[in-house]
C-alpha positions in Angstrom: 77.3 137.3 54.6 77.3 140.3 55.9 77.7 142.3 52.6 74.6 140.5 51.8 72.4 141.6 55.1 74.0 145.1 54.7 72.6 145.1 51.1 69.1 144.1 52.2 68.8 146.6 55.0 69.7 149.0 52.7 67.0 148.3 50.3 64.3 148.2 53.2 65.4 151.7 54.7 65.2 152.8 51.0 61.8 151.3 50.6 60.2 152.6 53.8 61.4 156.2 53.5 60.6 157.1 50.0 57.1 155.4 50.3 54.4 158.2 50.5 50.8 157.3 51.4 48.0 158.3 48.9 45.7 160.8 50.4 41.7 161.1 49.9 41.5 164.8 48.5 38.0 164.6 50.0 38.8 163.9 53.2 41.8 166.0 53.3 39.8 169.2 53.0 40.5 171.3 56.2 37.3 172.6 58.1 37.6 176.0 59.8 38.6 178.5 56.9 37.5 181.7 57.5 37.9 183.8 54.3 34.9 183.8 51.7 35.0 185.8 48.8 33.0 188.9 50.2 33.4 191.9 51.7 31.0 191.1 54.4 32.6 189.6 57.3 31.1 186.4 58.2 31.7 184.4 61.6 29.9 181.1 62.4 28.9 180.6 66.1 27.4 177.1 65.7 24.9 175.0 63.5 22.6 177.7 62.5 23.9 180.7 64.2 26.3 183.3 62.8 27.0 186.9 62.6 27.8 189.1 59.8 29.3 192.7 59.3 28.1 194.6 56.5 30.2 197.9 56.2 28.6 199.7 59.6 25.8 196.9 60.2 26.2 193.8 62.5 23.5 191.1 61.7 23.0 188.0 64.2 21.2 185.3 62.5 19.2 183.0 64.5 20.9 183.6 68.0 20.9 180.7 70.3 23.4 179.6 72.5 23.6 182.1 75.3 25.0 185.6 75.4 28.3 184.1 76.1 28.9 183.0 72.9 28.5 186.4 71.3 31.1 188.0 73.5 33.6 188.9 70.7 30.8 190.1 68.7 29.8 193.8 68.1 26.2 194.5 69.3 23.9 193.8 66.7 22.0 196.2 64.6 19.6 193.8 63.0 18.6 190.2 63.8 17.3 187.6 61.5 15.3 185.0 62.8 14.1 182.0 60.4 11.8 179.6 62.8 10.6 178.7 65.8 12.6 175.4 66.8 15.0 175.8 69.4 18.0 175.7 67.2 16.9 179.0 66.0 15.0 180.6 68.5 15.8 180.9 72.2 14.1 183.6 74.0 16.8 184.0 76.9 19.6 184.4 74.4 17.5 186.8 72.1 16.8 189.2 75.1 20.2 189.2 76.2 21.9 190.0 72.9 19.0 192.5 71.8 20.3 196.1 72.3 17.1 198.9 72.8 18.5 199.9 69.0 18.4 196.6 67.6 15.8 195.6 64.9 14.5 192.3 64.7 12.9 190.8 61.7 10.9 187.4 61.9 8.0 185.5 60.5 4.3 185.9 62.2 4.9 182.5 64.1 8.0 183.6 65.6 6.9 187.0 66.3 3.9 185.3 68.1 6.1 183.7 70.7 8.1 187.0 71.5 7.9 188.5 74.8 5.8 192.1 74.8 9.2 193.7 75.3 10.8 192.0 71.9 7.8 192.3 69.8 8.2 196.2 70.1 11.5 195.9 68.5 10.1 193.1 65.6 9.2 193.7 62.1 7.2 190.8 61.0 8.0 189.5 57.7 6.5 186.5 55.9 7.1 184.4 52.5 7.4 186.8 49.5 7.5 189.9 51.4 10.6 192.3 51.3 11.7 194.8 54.0 14.5 197.4 54.0 16.7 197.8 56.7 18.9 201.0 56.1 20.8 200.1 52.6 20.1 196.5 52.9 16.4 195.1 51.3 15.5 191.6 53.0 13.5 189.4 51.1 11.5 186.4 52.7 12.0 183.3 50.9 9.9 180.1 51.6 11.8 177.2 53.8 10.0 174.2 53.9 10.1 170.2 53.8 9.3 168.1 50.7 9.7 164.4 52.0 6.0 163.0 53.0 7.9 161.6 56.1 9.2 165.1 56.5 6.3 167.4 56.5 5.9 167.6 60.2 9.4 169.2 60.7 8.7 172.6 58.6 5.6 173.4 57.0 5.4 176.0 54.0 4.7 179.5 55.0 5.7 179.2 58.8 9.3 180.2 58.8 11.7 182.2 56.3 14.8 181.8 54.6 16.3 185.2 53.6 18.0 187.3 50.4 19.9 190.1 51.8 20.4 192.5 48.8 23.2 194.6 49.4 25.0 197.1 47.4 27.2 194.9 45.5 26.1 190.9 46.3 23.2 188.9 47.2 23.4 186.7 50.2 21.1 183.8 50.7 20.3 182.2 54.1 18.2 178.6 53.4 16.7 178.5 57.0 15.2 174.7 57.4 14.5 173.4 54.0 14.7 171.0 51.2 15.6 171.4 47.6 12.4 173.4 47.3 11.5 175.2 43.5 11.6 178.6 45.4 15.3 177.8 45.8 16.1 176.4 42.5 14.9 179.7 40.8 17.1 181.9 42.8 19.2 184.2 40.6 22.5 186.2 40.8 23.1 185.0 44.4 27.0 185.8 45.2 27.1 183.5 48.7 24.6 180.9 49.9 24.3 179.3 53.2 22.9 175.9 52.5 21.4 173.3 55.2 21.7 169.8 54.9 20.9 167.4 57.7 18.5 164.4 58.1 15.8 163.6 59.0 14.9 167.4 59.2 16.0 169.1 55.9 17.9 167.5 53.1 20.4 165.2 51.9 23.6 166.1 50.8 22.7 164.8 47.6 19.6 167.2 47.3 21.6 170.1 48.4 23.9 169.5 45.7 21.3 169.1 43.1 19.9 172.6 44.2 23.1 174.3 44.3 24.1 173.2 40.8 20.5 174.4 39.5 20.5 178.1 41.0 24.4 178.5 40.9 25.4 180.7 43.6 29.1 182.1 43.3 30.2 180.6 46.6 28.3 178.2 49.0 28.8 177.4 52.7 27.1 174.8 54.0 25.6 175.1 57.5 23.1 173.6 59.5 24.5 170.1 59.0 24.0 168.1 62.3 21.4 165.5 62.2 20.2 162.9 64.4 23.1 160.4 62.9 25.7 163.3 63.8 27.4 165.7 60.8 26.4 165.4 57.2 29.5 164.7 54.8 30.2 168.3 53.5 33.6 167.2 52.1 31.4 165.0 49.8 29.5 168.2 49.4 32.4 170.1 48.5 33.6 167.6 46.2 30.3 167.0 44.0 29.6 170.6 43.8 33.1 171.8 42.6 33.4 168.7 40.4 30.3 169.3 38.4 30.8 173.3 38.2 34.1 174.9 38.4 32.1 178.4 38.7 30.9 177.4 42.1 33.2 177.6 44.9 32.4 175.9 48.4 33.7 177.2 51.5 33.6 174.9 54.6 33.6 177.0 58.0 34.1 175.3 61.6 30.4 175.3 62.7 31.0 172.6 65.4 34.2 173.2 66.8 33.6 170.7 70.2 32.7 167.8 68.0 
């Protein structure tokens, strides 16, 4: 009897310790990767706000959240603003981070909301225009909604997406948009920052479809917090990389407090 009990216990022990739970490869993706395949240093701040260092040039994109969130960043040479909404334009933050030598690029709708002091440092750039800042050529790309129920959020012509043409790469910043023809027709994009949040921009599936159309070498989901929480960027990564081995999806930590 004792031998039988010992034998059963041994079998149970071996079974328990040899069992390996199956993990979902999509859900096991670690958000918080900070390295991208670029000479440009990219630092996510929050949601739509980030910093980039291109050689000797520091760029802030849609700086909001107060001066304190930029404490560890160099002073900006250039600031890009995409739209008038509060997650892209905050006058108090903009005043705090803008230095006397900083140049601001923004659409007319944004410029109209700036203080007199900030306007003096602002160059207006609208859809379809290109402006140069030192060795960077910046194209203003349309950003707008397509779904009838979302047209009230972003009308065509008000805000800008941007394509930054550097010496050896092209970086696309989508702004708040859906999978518009102007996005789908982009060429030779090395890094694409693509939004996906409802009800304001587009679904994960629409973002996937657009990315597979314009084929950036690397795509970084950003601006993915909506009214019902965060979009499933793990699913986005899985869908894109399943359909195209030529496109890399990099997940950065845009919402560290969530």
